[in-house]
C-alpha distance (Angstrom), angle and dihedral (degrees) to the residues before:
residue distance angle dihedral
X1 . . .
X2 3.78 . .
X3 3.66 121.9 .
X4 3.90 131.7 171.4
X5 3.77 122.5 -141.4
X6 3.75 124.9 -172.5
X7 3.87 117.3 -133.2
X8 3.76 91.5 -119.8
X9 3.81 111.5 164.1
X10 3.89 92.5 8.3
X11 3.74 128.3 64.9
X12 3.80 119.8 -128.1
X13 3.97 88.4 -100.8
X14 3.72 92.9 49.8
X15 3.76 93.4 48.3
X16 3.71 93.5 50.0
X17 3.86 91.6 49.6
X18 3.84 88.7 50.2
X19 3.88 92.4 46.7
X20 3.87 91.4 49.6
X21 3.73 94.1 51.8
X22 3.80 87.0 52.6
X23 3.78 93.7 44.6
X24 3.81 90.7 52.9
X25 3.76 91.0 67.5
X26 3.85 88.2 63.6
X27 3.83 125.4 80.3
X28 3.84 94.7 -116.1
X29 3.75 138.1 23.7
X30 3.70 139.0 156.3
X31 3.72 128.2 -162.9
X32 3.80 125.8 -169.9
X33 3.79 126.4 -167.8
X34 3.94 135.7 178.3
X35 3.88 91.0 -175.1
X36 3.83 87.0 -141.2
X37 3.86 90.1 -76.5
X38 3.80 115.3 157.4
X39 3.76 108.1 -120.2
X40 3.83 134.7 159.0
X41 3.82 110.5 -91.9
X42 3.94 84.5 6.2
X43 3.82 128.2 -96.6
X44 3.78 126.8 -92.5
X45 3.75 121.6 -39.7
X46 3.79 108.2 -106.6
X47 3.66 109.5 -113.3
X48 3.90 144.9 125.8
X49 3.70 122.6 -138.7
X50 3.84 118.9 -165.2
X51 3.80 139.3 -180.0
X52 3.75 126.5 23.0
X53 3.78 127.5 -107.9
X54 3.81 90.6 170.2
X55 3.76 133.0 6.0
X56 3.75 132.6 -159.9
X57 3.85 108.6 -165.9
X58 3.89 111.1 164.3
X59 3.67 144.7 149.2
X60 3.87 121.9 -127.8
X61 3.76 114.0 -61.4
X62 3.75 113.7 84.2
X63 3.93 101.6 -5.9
X64 3.87 96.9 134.2
X65 3.81 90.9 48.6
X66 3.88 91.3 49.8
X67 3.70 88.1 48.6
X68 3.79 92.0 55.9
X69 3.87 86.7 49.1
X70 3.83 91.7 47.3
X71 3.80 97.3 51.7
X72 3.80 107.5 81.8
X73 3.79 101.5 161.9
X74 3.83 88.3 -67.3
X75 3.78 132.0 117.8
X76 3.79 116.2 -93.1
X77 3.85 127.7 -167.6
X78 3.88 130.0 -174.6
X79 3.74 145.4 77.7
X80 3.70 142.4 -74.8
X81 3.82 114.7 -144.3
X82 3.87 126.7 -136.4
X83 3.82 91.5 -115.8
X84 3.75 91.9 69.8
X85 3.85 79.7 88.5
X86 3.88 83.8 87.9
X87 3.84 89.4 65.4
X88 3.79 92.0 50.1
X89 3.80 101.1 42.5
X90 3.91 140.0 15.7
X91 3.76 93.7 -84.8
X92 3.78 138.9 124.0
X93 3.80 141.1 -158.8
X94 3.76 116.8 -144.6
X95 3.83 103.2 147.9
X96 3.79 123.0 115.2
X97 3.73 117.1 -70.5
X98 3.82 117.4 -157.8
X99 3.78 101.4 179.5
X100 3.87 103.1 31.0
X101 3.88 101.5 -144.0
X102 3.76 116.3 179.8
X103 3.95 110.4 -110.6
X104 3.79 91.0 -111.6
X105 3.92 139.5 11.6
X106 3.75 126.9 177.8
X107 3.63 131.9 159.8
X108 3.85 143.8 -175.5
X109 3.68 107.8 -124.7
X110 3.92 130.0 -131.1
X111 3.84 92.5 -149.6
X112 3.81 134.2 22.7
X113 3.76 122.9 -167.9
X114 3.87 116.7 -163.0
X115 3.79 111.1 -158.5
X116 3.75 112.8 -141.6
X117 3.81 136.0 176.9
X118 3.91 95.5 -92.5
X119 3.72 103.9 17.9
X120 3.80 146.4 -24.8
X121 3.85 130.2 -80.1
X122 3.86 109.5 -143.5
X123 3.74 124.9 -152.8
X124 3.79 106.6 -163.3
X125 3.81 143.6 116.0
X126 3.79 86.7 -131.1
X127 3.69 107.1 92.3
X128 3.90 94.9 -167.2
X129 3.82 96.5 47.2
X130 3.83 93.9 119.4
X131 3.84 90.4 52.2
X132 3.71 91.7 49.5
X133 3.72 91.4 51.9
X134 3.84 93.7 47.4
X135 3.82 90.9 48.5
X136 3.81 96.4 50.0
X137 3.80 113.6 108.6
X138 3.58 112.9 -151.9
X139 3.96 119.7 -144.3
X140 3.87 111.3 -113.4
X141 3.84 108.4 -115.3
X142 3.80 136.5 141.5
X143 3.81 134.3 -151.6
X144 3.68 127.3 -111.1
X145 3.62 124.7 179.9
X146 3.72 131.4 -156.4
X147 3.97 120.2 -128.4
X148 3.85 116.0 -69.4
X149 3.87 116.0 -116.0
X150 3.85 113.3 -150.7
X151 3.90 114.6 -131.4
X152 3.80 88.6 -139.5
X153 3.83 136.3 24.0
X154 3.72 119.3 -119.2
X155 3.79 86.8 -110.2
X156 3.85 93.0 54.2
X157 3.81 89.7 44.4
X158 3.82 92.9 54.9
X159 3.80 89.6 46.6
X160 3.72 92.1 51.2
X161 3.80 92.7 48.7
X162 3.85 90.2 51.8
X163 3.82 90.1 49.0
X164 3.88 89.0 51.4
X165 3.91 90.4 48.8
X166 3.88 86.9 56.5
X167 3.92 89.4 51.9
X168 3.91 85.3 54.0
X169 3.78 93.4 47.6
X170 3.84 88.7 48.6
X171 3.86 89.5 53.5
X172 3.85 97.9 -113.1
X173 3.68 90.1 125.9
X174 3.89 148.5 -13.1
X175 3.79 103.8 -136.3
X176 3.68 134.4 0.3
X177 3.88 131.4 -166.4
X178 3.77 104.9 -134.3
X179 3.86 116.4 -168.5
X180 3.79 136.2 -173.1
X181 3.75 129.1 -158.2
X182 3.86 137.3 -135.9
X183 3.68 118.6 -165.0
X184 3.96 137.8 173.5
X185 3.74 144.8 140.7
X186 3.78 130.7 -73.3
X187 3.78 109.5 -128.1
X188 3.72 96.5 -174.3
X189 3.77 128.8 1.2
X190 3.71 140.3 -147.7
X191 3.83 101.8 163.0
X192 3.84 96.5 -174.0
X193 3.81 97.9 48.0
X194 3.87 89.8 44.2
X195 3.84 90.6 53.5
X196 3.87 91.5 46.3
X197 3.70 92.0 49.3
X198 3.93 90.5 49.7
X199 3.83 89.6 49.3
X200 3.79 89.2 49.1
X201 3.83 93.2 49.6
X202 3.77 94.6 43.3
X203 3.87 114.7 13.3
X204 3.86 112.4 -170.8
X205 3.80 138.8 -179.0
X206 3.83 91.0 -118.3
X207 3.85 100.8 44.8
X208 3.68 116.9 151.9
X209 3.86 140.0 170.4
X210 3.81 120.8 -163.8
X211 3.73 140.3 179.0
X212 3.81 122.5 -165.2
X213 3.78 104.0 174.2
X214 3.82 103.5 -67.0
X215 3.79 94.4 -10.8
X216 3.81 117.0 98.0
X217 3.77 130.7 -171.1
X218 3.87 118.7 -166.2
X219 3.88 104.5 -176.3
X220 3.83 131.1 -174.2
X221 3.85 92.8 175.9
X222 3.78 119.7 170.3
X223 3.82 93.8 -173.8
X224 3.80 136.6 84.4
X225 3.72 115.6 -150.5
X226 3.77 98.9 -172.7
X227 3.91 139.2 -23.1
X228 3.76 130.8 -169.2
X229 3.86 116.8 -154.5
X230 3.82 108.2 171.3
X231 3.82 106.0 -53.9
X232 3.73 92.9 -22.7
X233 3.76 119.7 103.3
X234 3.86 121.1 -162.5
X235 3.71 130.5 -170.2
X236 3.83 126.0 176.6
X237 3.76 115.6 -170.6
X238 3.78 120.9 -167.9
X239 3.66 123.0 -144.0
X240 3.81 121.6 153.7
X241 3.80 127.7 54.4
X242 3.86 138.5 -168.8
X243 3.69 126.7 171.0
X244 3.87 121.6 -115.3
X245 3.75 115.4 -92.1
X246 3.85 124.8 -114.0
X247 3.83 91.1 -126.9
X248 3.78 133.3 27.9
X249 3.81 93.1 -105.4
X250 3.76 91.2 48.1
X251 3.85 90.1 48.1
X252 3.81 90.7 53.2
X253 3.70 93.2 46.9
X254 3.81 90.9 53.4
X255 3.71 91.7 50.4
X256 3.76 92.4 49.8
X257 3.85 90.3 48.1
X258 3.77 89.9 52.6
X259 3.85 93.3 48.3
X260 3.73 90.9 51.1
X261 3.88 100.5 41.3
X262 3.76 108.8 120.0
X263 3.86 88.8 -159.6
X264 3.80 94.7 53.3
X265 3.85 90.1 44.1
X266 3.82 91.8 50.8
X267 3.84 91.4 49.7
X268 3.79 91.4 48.8
X269 3.71 94.2 46.3
X270 3.89 92.9 52.2
X271 3.75 89.4 54.3
X272 3.70 94.0 45.4
X273 3.75 87.3 54.4
X274 3.86 90.2 52.4
X275 3.91 92.7 46.2
X276 3.81 89.0 50.0
X277 3.79 88.6 53.1
X278 3.78 93.0 45.4
X279 3.79 94.1 50.9
X280 3.92 92.6 45.6
X281 3.69 88.1 66.4
X282 3.90 91.2 71.5
X283 3.92 98.4 22.0
X284 3.71 131.9 107.8
X285 3.93 105.6 -107.1
X286 3.79 111.9 -85.4
X287 3.74 97.8 12.1
X288 3.79 104.1 103.0
X289 3.66 109.2 104.3
X290 3.83 139.2 164.6
X291 3.66 105.2 -123.7
X292 3.80 97.3 -178.9
X293 3.84 128.2 13.4
X294 3.79 123.0 -160.5
X295 3.72 97.4 -6.4
X296 3.80 115.0 -179.6
X297 3.75 118.6 -138.5
X298 3.71 127.6 178.8
X299 3.91 125.2 -143.0
X300 3.78 134.2 177.5
X301 3.88 92.9 -88.0
X302 3.79 106.7 19.7
X303 3.72 148.2 16.5
X304 3.91 113.1 -123.3
X305 3.81 137.6 -160.2
X306 3.72 109.1 -133.3
X307 3.81 131.5 178.7
X308 3.82 124.7 -170.2
X309 3.76 120.5 -142.4
X310 3.84 121.0 -174.6
X311 3.80 137.5 -175.6
X312 3.83 142.2 171.6
X313 3.68 118.4 -110.6
X314 3.81 117.5 -111.1
X315 3.85 116.9 -113.7
X316 3.77 114.0 -97.0
X317 3.78 92.9 13.8
X318 3.84 117.9 136.0
X319 3.75 111.7 -121.6
X320 3.76 90.0 -131.1
X321 3.67 89.5 62.3
X322 3.84 90.5 66.3
X323 3.81 89.3 60.6
X324 3.83 93.2 42.8
X325 3.72 95.9 48.1
X326 3.81 92.3 50.7
X327 3.73 98.6 43.1
X328 2.99 130.7 150.3
X329 3.74 93.9 26.3
X330 3.82 118.5 -111.3
X331 3.76 94.5 -125.1
X332 3.77 90.7 64.6
X333 3.85 95.5 42.8
X334 3.78 117.1 31.2
X335 3.75 134.6 -144.9
X336 3.01 133.6 -20.8
X337 3.71 85.4 25.5
X338 3.91 103.4 -149.1
X339 3.81 92.8 45.4
X340 3.68 94.0 49.1
X341 3.81 93.1 47.6
X342 3.77 87.5 55.0
X343 3.80 90.7 50.2
X344 3.89 89.5 47.3
X345 3.75 90.6 56.2
X346 3.80 91.4 50.7
X347 3.83 101.0 45.4
X348 3.91 100.5 33.1
X349 3.80 108.8 73.1
X350 3.77 98.2 -159.4
X351 3.73 130.8 62.7
X352 3.76 115.3 -107.4
X353 3.83 96.1 -145.2
X354 3.86 111.7 163.4
X355 3.94 90.2 -5.4
X356 3.78 113.8 102.6
X357 3.82 87.1 13.2
X358 3.80 119.7 107.4
X359 3.81 134.7 -99.4
X360 3.75 128.1 -163.8
X361 3.73 148.1 89.2
X362 3.73 144.1 -71.3
X363 3.80 118.3 -147.0
X364 3.77 126.2 -142.2
X365 3.89 90.5 -101.4
X366 3.90 90.5 55.4
X367 3.81 94.1 -105.9
X368 3.78 109.7 134.9
X369 3.75 145.4 174.8
X370 3.80 127.5 -154.7
X371 3.72 130.6 -178.8
X372 3.79 129.8 -151.3
X373 3.76 107.4 -104.4
X374 3.79 100.4 -128.8
X375 3.84 129.5 121.5
X376 3.85 82.6 40.8
X377 3.73 138.1 135.8
X378 3.81 120.9 -145.6
X379 3.76 121.0 -160.5
X380 3.75 129.8 -173.3
X381 3.81 102.6 -155.6
X382 3.75 93.3 -168.4
X383 3.92 94.2 59.1
X384 3.83 93.3 24.6
X385 3.88 87.9 -129.1
X386 3.71 121.2 146.3
X387 3.92 132.3 -167.7
X388 3.69 140.9 177.8
X389 3.73 132.2 174.0
X390 3.81 136.7 -158.4
X391 3.79 129.8 -171.7
X392 3.73 146.3 166.4
X393 3.87 141.5 -150.5
X394 3.74 114.6 -90.4
X395 3.75 116.9 -155.0
X396 3.88 128.3 166.5
X397 3.85 87.2 -92.3
X398 3.81 93.1 54.0
X399 3.89 116.2 125.3
X400 3.75 104.3 -149.1
X401 3.77 97.0 -144.2
X402 3.75 91.2 52.2
X403 3.90 91.1 49.0
X404 3.84 89.4 51.4
X405 3.82 90.9 50.5
X406 3.82 89.7 47.8
X407 3.77 89.6 55.3
X408 3.90 89.7 54.5
X409 3.91 91.3 50.0
X410 3.73 87.2 53.8
X411 3.87 92.7 49.6
X412 3.84 95.3 45.9
X413 3.73 96.3 101.3
X414 3.90 92.3 48.2
X415 3.86 91.8 47.1
X416 3.80 85.2 48.8
X417 3.78 91.8 53.9
X418 3.81 95.7 43.8
X419 3.77 95.8 47.4
X420 3.78 97.7 45.5
């Protein structure tokens, strides 16, 4: 049953906040926002899914087959964690894990709220859902986060980057995405207000906020992993970052520097080649095309270099195969993919888990949209542990100190949230 409700006395933002407080009383919800940011092929649809008719919560083994079985022309929402790589290749993940997320969790919702300009369209069997949302009285609470502990010191980070440059010189790989983690404890917790604050600090076209029982994802992601719209497949890898300038002239100079950086363009081109290869595995012959190369897009905290690769889905290919054959995304691994995932496991000392996986939704038609889970905070509400990770692409030309500084630029919004 679909019904439209105008916002009336509440603005869109106020209704969203009220709906999230109500949703947080349920076992599962998933919010997706594009923050009205102009983006090629658009950002996420703006919608909130609440409640769970069915749940698929699994570790690596047969997740992609389970996902095919679960999707019976119904909406699905959730995430696919990075460590599903162990299902796809002969790999393992034995590093420390501070938040303990399952490798994948997706659910079929009971209610879906579509946020539109003048009101919401509600998909639900419950006729008085909006009234229930409006009558919900949230308990006042604030969030306080304990200090963040880095998984590696700056000295260790620099040492690892130099070791990875040696692997590149030895011909083991061309480019590798190397990440570091920060973790700590939640002292007090208002998940809704924390997400809204993060989204205010760093609005992104692929923002999402998910709850899977005790597991929470607060994401300010600027990156699309893969989207299906009809038979068209779209992937938009990011490689290349500069901070925002302190003045308009400095800001423009940083954008120009990024656009003309041979190092950043080389990194971006390597990953575009990898994405083209990944998409070709499920594409109609001759349809994989680079629609935009080295596009420069500006966000609240950073400028990013983004390329857009498109293809046409091969006939009689299951749409889940598109996700599986491209997973994990090249921008968070490197090339060649299997070798760099082995090196990532060796040199990173914490498990990635949900980080650098993908969060999103699948429509009843089989169309879907998934982000890359970066610039994201992960919280286990049962243990009160939090974690976030940041990384950068290491090539032979990488300067370790500059890569370390780039990681801190990417973490700026999350540090601002945690230290508020």
